[in-house]
C-alpha positions as CSV (number, residue, x, y, z in Angstrom):
1,M,290.5,-52.5,15.1
2,C,290.9,-53.5,18.8
3,I,291.6,-57.2,17.9
4,D,294.1,-56.5,15.1
5,R,297.8,-57.5,15.8
6,P,299.3,-54.0,15.7
7,Y,297.0,-52.9,18.6
8,M,297.4,-55.9,20.9
9,F,300.1,-56.2,23.4
10,L,300.9,-58.7,26.2
11,T,300.1,-57.4,29.6
12,L,300.3,-60.5,31.8
13,L,301.8,-63.9,31.6
14,V,300.5,-66.5,34.1
15,P,302.8,-69.5,34.7
16,G,301.6,-73.1,34.2
17,P,301.1,-75.8,33.9
18,K,298.1,-75.7,36.3
19,S,295.4,-73.2,36.4
20,P,295.8,-70.6,39.1
21,G,292.2,-70.9,40.0
22,R,290.9,-68.1,42.3
23,S,294.5,-67.2,43.0
24,L,294.6,-65.5,39.7
25,D,294.2,-62.2,41.5
26,V,297.7,-62.5,42.8
27,Y,299.1,-62.4,39.1
28,L,296.6,-59.6,38.2
29,Q,297.8,-57.2,41.0
30,P,300.5,-55.4,39.0
31,L,298.0,-54.9,36.2
32,I,295.3,-53.5,38.5
33,N,297.8,-51.1,39.9
34,E,298.7,-49.8,36.5
35,L,294.9,-49.5,35.6
36,K,294.3,-47.4,38.8
37,T,297.2,-45.2,37.8
38,L,295.9,-44.7,34.4
39,W,292.5,-43.7,35.9
40,D,293.6,-41.5,38.7
41,V,296.8,-39.7,37.4
42,G,297.1,-40.9,33.8
43,V,300.2,-40.9,31.6
44,E,301.8,-38.1,29.6
45,T,301.1,-38.8,25.9
46,Y,301.9,-36.8,22.7
47,D,299.0,-35.7,20.5
48,V,300.1,-35.7,16.8
49,A,297.2,-33.6,15.7
50,K,297.8,-30.8,18.2
51,K,301.5,-31.4,18.3
52,Q,301.6,-31.1,22.0
53,N,301.6,-33.4,25.2
54,F,298.5,-34.2,27.2
55,Q,297.6,-36.3,30.2
56,M,295.9,-39.4,28.8
57,K,293.5,-41.4,31.2
58,A,292.1,-44.8,30.4
59,A,289.7,-47.3,31.9
60,L,289.1,-51.1,31.6
61,M,285.8,-51.6,29.8
62,W,285.4,-55.4,30.2
63,T,287.1,-58.7,30.0
64,V,286.6,-61.4,27.4
65,S,287.1,-65.0,28.2
66,D,285.7,-68.6,28.1
67,F,283.5,-69.8,30.8
68,P,286.0,-71.3,33.3
69,A,288.1,-68.2,33.1
70,Y,285.0,-66.2,33.7
71,G,284.8,-67.6,37.1
72,M,288.4,-66.8,38.0
73,L,288.0,-63.3,36.8
74,S,284.6,-62.4,38.4
75,G,284.8,-64.4,41.5
76,W,281.4,-66.1,40.8
77,S,282.0,-69.9,40.3
78,T,280.8,-71.2,37.0
79,H,280.2,-74.7,38.3
80,G,277.3,-76.2,40.1
81,K,273.5,-75.5,40.0
82,L,274.1,-71.6,40.6
83,A,276.6,-71.5,37.8
84,C,274.8,-68.7,35.8
85,P,276.6,-65.5,36.5
86,Y,273.6,-63.4,35.4
87,C,270.7,-65.2,37.2
88,M,272.8,-65.9,40.1
89,N,270.9,-67.4,43.0
90,E,267.5,-66.8,41.2
91,I,268.1,-69.5,38.6
92,K,265.7,-72.5,38.7
93,S,268.3,-75.2,38.2
94,F,268.5,-78.5,40.1
95,R,270.8,-81.5,40.4
96,L,269.8,-84.7,38.6
97,K,269.2,-87.6,40.9
98,H,270.7,-90.3,38.6
99,G,272.9,-88.1,36.4
100,G,274.4,-86.3,39.3
101,K,275.0,-83.1,37.3
102,P,273.4,-79.7,37.5
103,C,270.5,-79.4,35.1
104,F,269.1,-76.2,33.5
105,F,266.1,-77.8,32.0
106,D,263.0,-75.6,31.6
107,C,264.9,-72.5,32.8
108,H,263.9,-70.6,29.6
109,G,260.3,-70.3,30.6
110,Q,260.6,-67.1,32.6
111,F,262.3,-65.4,29.6
112,L,259.2,-66.0,27.4
113,P,256.5,-63.3,27.0
114,L,253.9,-63.6,29.8
115,D,251.1,-64.7,27.4
116,H,253.2,-67.3,25.6
117,P,251.5,-70.8,25.4
118,Y,254.8,-72.5,26.3
119,R,254.4,-71.1,29.9
120,Y,251.2,-73.2,30.5
121,Q,252.2,-76.5,29.0
122,K,252.3,-78.9,31.9
123,D,253.3,-82.1,30.0
124,N,255.9,-81.0,27.5
125,F,258.3,-79.6,30.0
126,T,258.5,-80.0,33.8
127,K,255.7,-82.2,35.0
128,G,252.6,-80.3,36.2
129,R,254.4,-76.9,36.3
130,I,253.2,-73.5,35.0
131,E,255.8,-70.8,34.6
132,R,254.5,-67.5,36.1
133,D,257.7,-65.8,37.0
134,E,259.0,-62.9,35.0
135,T,262.5,-62.4,33.5
136,V,265.3,-62.2,36.0
137,I,266.5,-58.7,36.5
138,R,270.4,-58.3,36.7
139,S,271.9,-57.0,39.8
140,T,273.2,-53.4,39.6
141,G,276.8,-52.5,40.3
142,D,275.8,-51.0,43.7
143,E,274.0,-54.2,44.6
144,L,276.9,-56.4,43.7
145,E,279.3,-54.2,45.5
146,E,277.3,-54.3,48.6
147,E,277.0,-58.1,48.4
148,I,280.7,-58.5,47.8
149,S,281.7,-56.3,50.7
150,L,280.1,-58.9,53.0
151,L,282.4,-61.6,51.8
152,P,285.2,-62.7,54.2
153,N,288.8,-62.2,53.2
154,I,290.2,-65.1,51.2
155,E,293.7,-66.6,51.6
156,F,295.2,-67.4,48.2
157,G,297.5,-70.3,47.4
158,R,297.0,-73.9,46.1
159,T,296.5,-75.3,49.6
160,K,293.5,-72.9,50.1
161,E,291.8,-73.6,46.8
162,K,289.3,-76.1,48.2
163,E,288.2,-73.8,51.0
164,R,284.7,-72.4,50.4
165,I,282.7,-69.5,51.8
166,E,279.8,-70.4,54.0
167,G,276.7,-71.0,52.0
168,F,278.6,-71.7,48.8
169,G,276.5,-73.6,46.2
170,E,273.2,-73.0,48.1
171,S,272.6,-69.4,48.6
172,H,275.5,-68.1,46.5
173,N,278.4,-69.1,44.3
174,W,281.0,-66.6,45.4
175,L,284.6,-67.8,45.5
176,K,286.3,-64.5,46.3
177,R,286.0,-60.8,46.0
178,S,287.5,-60.2,42.6
179,I,290.4,-57.8,42.4
180,F,288.6,-55.9,39.6
181,W,286.5,-54.2,42.4
182,D,289.6,-52.3,43.4
183,L,289.1,-50.2,40.4
184,P,287.0,-47.1,41.4
185,Y,284.8,-47.2,38.3
186,W,284.2,-51.0,38.1
187,K,280.7,-50.9,39.7
188,T,279.5,-48.3,37.1
189,N,280.4,-50.5,34.2
190,L,277.2,-51.9,32.5
191,I,279.2,-55.0,31.5
192,R,282.2,-56.3,33.4
193,H,282.9,-59.7,31.8
194,N,282.0,-61.0,28.5
195,L,282.0,-64.6,27.2
196,D,283.7,-65.6,23.9
197,V,280.8,-66.6,21.6
198,M,283.0,-69.2,19.9
199,H,283.4,-71.2,23.1
200,I,279.5,-71.2,23.6
201,E,279.1,-72.2,20.1
202,K,281.5,-75.2,20.4
203,N,279.7,-76.3,23.6
204,V,276.4,-76.2,21.9
205,F,277.6,-77.9,18.8
206,D,279.3,-80.8,20.7
207,N,276.1,-81.4,22.7
208,V,273.8,-81.3,19.5
209,F,276.1,-83.3,17.3
210,N,277.1,-86.0,19.8
211,T,273.5,-86.6,20.8
212,V,272.1,-86.8,17.4
213,M,275.0,-89.1,16.2
214,D,274.4,-91.1,19.5
215,V,278.2,-91.0,20.2
216,K,279.0,-93.4,23.1
217,G,280.1,-91.7,26.2
218,K,279.3,-88.2,24.8
219,T,275.7,-88.4,24.0
220,K,273.2,-86.8,26.5
221,D,270.6,-89.7,25.5
222,N,271.8,-92.3,28.0
223,V,270.3,-94.6,30.6
224,K,270.7,-92.2,33.5
225,A,269.0,-89.4,31.5
226,H,265.9,-91.7,30.9
227,L,265.8,-92.6,34.6
228,D,265.7,-88.7,35.5
229,L,263.3,-88.2,32.7
230,Q,260.6,-90.3,34.6
231,N,260.9,-88.1,37.6
232,I,260.8,-84.7,35.8
233,C,258.8,-85.0,32.7
234,N,255.6,-86.7,31.5
235,R,256.9,-88.5,28.4
236,R,256.1,-92.2,28.5
237,N,257.3,-92.8,25.1
238,L,260.9,-92.2,26.3
239,E,260.7,-94.2,29.6
240,L,263.0,-97.2,29.9
241,N,261.8,-100.6,29.1
242,E,262.8,-103.4,31.4
243,V,263.7,-106.7,29.5
244,N,265.1,-109.7,31.3
245,G,266.3,-107.4,34.2
246,K,268.0,-105.0,31.9
247,H,267.0,-101.4,31.1
248,I,266.6,-100.8,27.3
249,K,266.2,-97.2,26.2
250,P,263.8,-96.6,23.4
251,K,265.0,-95.1,20.1
252,A,264.5,-91.3,20.3
253,S,263.4,-89.3,17.2
254,Y,266.3,-87.0,17.4
255,T,269.0,-89.8,17.1
256,L,270.2,-91.4,13.9
257,T,270.4,-95.1,13.1
258,K,273.7,-96.7,12.4
259,D,273.4,-96.6,8.6
260,E,272.2,-92.9,8.8
261,R,275.3,-92.0,11.0
262,H,277.6,-93.7,8.4
263,T,275.9,-91.6,5.7
264,V,276.6,-88.4,7.5
265,L,280.2,-89.2,8.3
266,K,280.8,-90.4,4.8
267,W,279.5,-87.0,3.5
268,I,281.8,-85.1,5.9
269,K,284.8,-87.2,4.9
270,D,284.2,-86.4,1.2
271,L,283.4,-82.8,1.8
272,R,285.7,-80.2,0.2
273,L,285.9,-76.7,1.6
274,P,287.7,-73.6,0.2
275,D,291.2,-73.0,1.3
276,G,291.4,-71.2,4.6
277,Y,287.7,-71.6,5.3
278,A,288.1,-74.5,7.7
279,S,290.4,-77.3,8.4
280,N,290.2,-80.7,6.7
281,L,287.1,-82.0,8.5
282,G,287.6,-85.4,6.8
283,R,290.6,-86.1,9.1
284,C,288.4,-85.6,12.2
285,V,286.0,-88.5,11.1
286,N,286.2,-91.8,12.9
287,L,284.0,-94.4,11.3
288,D,284.8,-97.0,13.9
289,D,282.8,-95.4,16.7
290,Y,280.8,-93.0,14.4
291,S,282.3,-89.8,16.0
292,M,284.6,-86.9,15.2
293,H,287.7,-86.1,17.0
294,G,290.1,-83.2,17.1
295,M,287.8,-80.4,16.0
296,K,288.9,-77.0,16.8
297,S,286.6,-74.2,17.9
298,H,286.6,-72.7,14.3
299,D,285.7,-76.0,12.9
300,C,282.8,-76.2,15.3
301,H,281.9,-72.6,14.4
302,V,281.7,-73.5,10.7
303,F,279.9,-76.7,11.1
304,M,277.3,-75.2,13.5
305,E,276.6,-72.2,11.2
306,R,276.9,-73.7,7.8
307,L,276.8,-77.5,7.7
308,I,274.3,-78.6,10.5
309,P,271.2,-78.0,8.3
310,L,272.9,-79.8,5.4
311,A,274.2,-82.8,7.2
312,F,271.0,-83.7,8.9
313,R,268.5,-82.8,6.1
314,D,266.1,-85.6,5.3
315,L,267.6,-87.7,8.1
316,L,265.8,-86.2,11.1
317,P,262.0,-85.4,11.6
318,E,260.9,-82.1,10.4
319,S,260.3,-80.7,13.9
320,V,263.8,-81.6,15.0
321,W,265.5,-80.4,11.8
322,N,263.7,-77.1,12.0
323,G,264.9,-76.4,15.6
324,L,268.4,-77.2,14.7
325,T,268.2,-75.0,11.6
326,E,266.8,-72.1,13.5
327,L,269.7,-72.5,16.2
328,S,272.2,-72.6,13.3
329,Q,270.7,-69.4,11.7
330,F,270.9,-67.7,15.2
331,F,274.6,-68.3,15.5
332,R,275.1,-67.2,11.9
333,A,273.3,-64.0,12.4
334,L,275.0,-63.4,15.8
335,C,278.5,-63.8,14.4
336,S,277.8,-61.7,11.1
337,T,280.0,-58.8,10.3
338,V,277.1,-56.3,10.3
339,L,274.2,-56.6,12.8
340,S,271.5,-54.0,12.4
341,E,269.3,-52.8,15.3
342,S,266.3,-54.5,13.8
343,D,268.1,-57.8,13.4
344,M,269.2,-57.6,17.0
345,K,265.7,-57.1,18.2
346,T,264.4,-60.1,16.1
347,L,267.1,-62.4,17.5
348,E,266.4,-61.3,21.1
349,E,262.6,-62.0,20.6
350,N,263.3,-65.4,18.8
351,I,266.1,-67.1,20.7
352,V,263.9,-68.1,23.7
353,I,261.2,-69.3,21.5
354,T,263.8,-71.3,19.6
355,L,265.4,-72.9,22.6
356,S,262.1,-73.9,24.2
357,P,261.0,-76.1,21.3
358,L,264.5,-77.7,21.3
359,E,263.9,-78.8,24.9
360,E,260.4,-80.0,23.8
361,V,262.0,-81.9,21.0
362,Y,265.2,-83.3,22.7
363,Q,263.1,-84.2,25.7
364,E,266.2,-85.0,27.7
365,P,266.8,-82.9,31.0
366,S,270.5,-83.7,30.9
367,S,270.9,-82.1,27.5
368,S,269.9,-78.7,28.8
369,N,273.3,-77.3,29.9
370,L,274.3,-73.8,30.9
371,A,275.4,-72.8,27.5
372,R,271.9,-72.6,26.2
373,V,270.9,-70.5,29.2
374,V,273.7,-68.1,28.7
375,L,272.6,-67.3,25.1
376,D,269.7,-65.5,26.5
377,H,272.1,-63.2,28.5
378,E,274.6,-62.6,25.8
379,L,271.9,-61.0,23.6
380,D,271.3,-58.5,26.5
381,N,275.1,-57.8,26.6
382,I,275.2,-57.2,22.8
383,D,272.1,-54.9,23.2
384,I,273.8,-52.9,25.9
385,L,277.0,-52.5,23.8
386,T,274.7,-51.4,20.9
387,D,273.2,-48.6,23.0
388,V,276.7,-47.4,24.2
389,H,278.0,-47.4,20.6
390,R,275.0,-45.5,19.4
391,Q,275.3,-42.9,22.2
392,E,279.0,-42.4,21.4
393,E,278.1,-41.8,17.7
394,E,275.5,-39.1,18.8
395,V,278.1,-37.1,20.7
396,N,278.9,-33.8,19.2
397,P,282.8,-33.5,18.8
398,D,282.6,-29.8,19.6
399,E,281.1,-30.7,23.0
400,L,284.3,-32.8,23.7
401,H,286.7,-30.1,22.3
402,P,284.9,-26.8,22.4
403,Q,288.0,-24.9,21.2
404,G,288.4,-27.4,18.3
405,M,291.6,-28.5,16.9
406,E,294.2,-25.8,16.1
407,L,295.7,-26.9,12.9
408,E,298.3,-24.9,11.1
409,Q,297.1,-23.7,7.8
410,E,299.3,-22.9,4.9
411,D,299.5,-19.3,3.8
412,E,297.6,-18.9,0.6
413,S,300.2,-16.3,-0.5
414,D,303.0,-18.8,-0.5
415,E,304.8,-18.7,-3.8
416,L,304.9,-21.6,-6.0
417,E,308.0,-23.6,-6.5
418,E,310.7,-21.5,-8.2
419,G,310.8,-21.8,-12.0
420,F,307.2,-23.1,-12.3
421,V,304.5,-21.0,-13.7
422,E,300.9,-22.1,-13.3
423,P,299.3,-22.5,-16.7
424,N,295.9,-21.2,-17.6
425,D,293.2,-23.0,-19.5
426,E,294.4,-21.9,-22.9
427,Q,297.8,-23.0,-22.4
428,L,296.7,-26.5,-21.7
429,V,296.5,-28.1,-25.1
430,E,296.7,-31.6,-26.5
431,E,299.9,-32.3,-28.4
432,E,298.9,-33.1,-32.0
433,S,302.0,-35.1,-32.8
434,G,302.2,-37.3,-29.7
435,D,299.9,-39.6,-27.9
436,E,296.3,-38.5,-27.5
437,D,296.6,-39.2,-23.8
438,D,299.7,-37.0,-23.3
439,L,299.1,-33.4,-22.3
440,T,301.8,-30.7,-22.5
441,F,302.1,-27.0,-21.7
442,S,302.8,-24.9,-24.9
443,D,304.3,-21.5,-24.9
444,S,301.8,-18.9,-26.0
445,S,304.4,-16.9,-27.8
446,S,305.4,-19.9,-30.0
447,G,302.3,-19.7,-32.1
448,N,301.7,-23.5,-31.9
């Protein structure tokens, strides 16, 4: 109900065309002032049930945004090797020597059960490494508040955007103290900021599809990735071959040939979907460079959950296809209308086991971006929300309103409408001369 149009209203309008960056707090100040008033004082509101006014108070539960906006709202930068806002400075990411980008390869190992065999494989993941660390424990609200209180005051404005706090990118990723911490209850919230799953899904789909289709400029299977592969992993079958002074990358098992790519795109171009289910995907197909352009988030959502297993079936090796199918089914279950507690537990147990084989299959450090790491944490958020919802359902309404709701009851002695006499069972007869479905009231004195 909260996302239905009648219950949504515009609270803030940030002028463009450029992003405000960390200066977003300047525009949020009026909203925060109103939220503080709603919490401390409240506003007088009319209760239709009790037919009287009462002082209504309200609190902000969380925000929902994409990943770049997450950094502006929370104050923790979502760029660099410390980009994960949940693991923070405990994440085991690193920067690729040749690719130059942050890499989150083999960061799922610590989320696996302690006795899982993937933890002890020295050749399939990081070379010579055994994962012994346990799952990262999230910082509590009190711990975050204490850490944020030590941050220096930040001057806002476009000229100050590039200024960074000492230690940024190495020991922390704080850009500022978020204005949301001015709310007196913010540190007690179990979840403060949420990520929109559609944006995560689009990011994962783009990486998977462009790599399998070997799209030039967008695939993660490039020369720099193979150079980094030699330093990180022990996979000699994917190391570059030098021919006449040029580096030639070997054909990976998870990429399609030119003819296979043409087959997939031709299938997408001829695909017909029900009206309103998705846009015309055939218009997004570009057979010149074997890629797809102009796909919206919802198109990627449909393709990731419904079409990935069909598009690559019989074209990819079974191990690769199984991993992509499991990932597709994960998103499909996560976005379902009804998600039971048992299903939630199954997803939480299987997602890490699904992501680890994908890293083993794709075998490219550059393909392990932050979106896959965030999936582990998003399930924790959903689990917390499920517990909160369950506790709300178990609350006894009488405990919230001991006196109950005083509703006016109609007097049973009220007379019926003038001129109307309530008939008894004998007076309710079926009219013989009329329609069998017509019922009439007959006068007992008439003899009919």
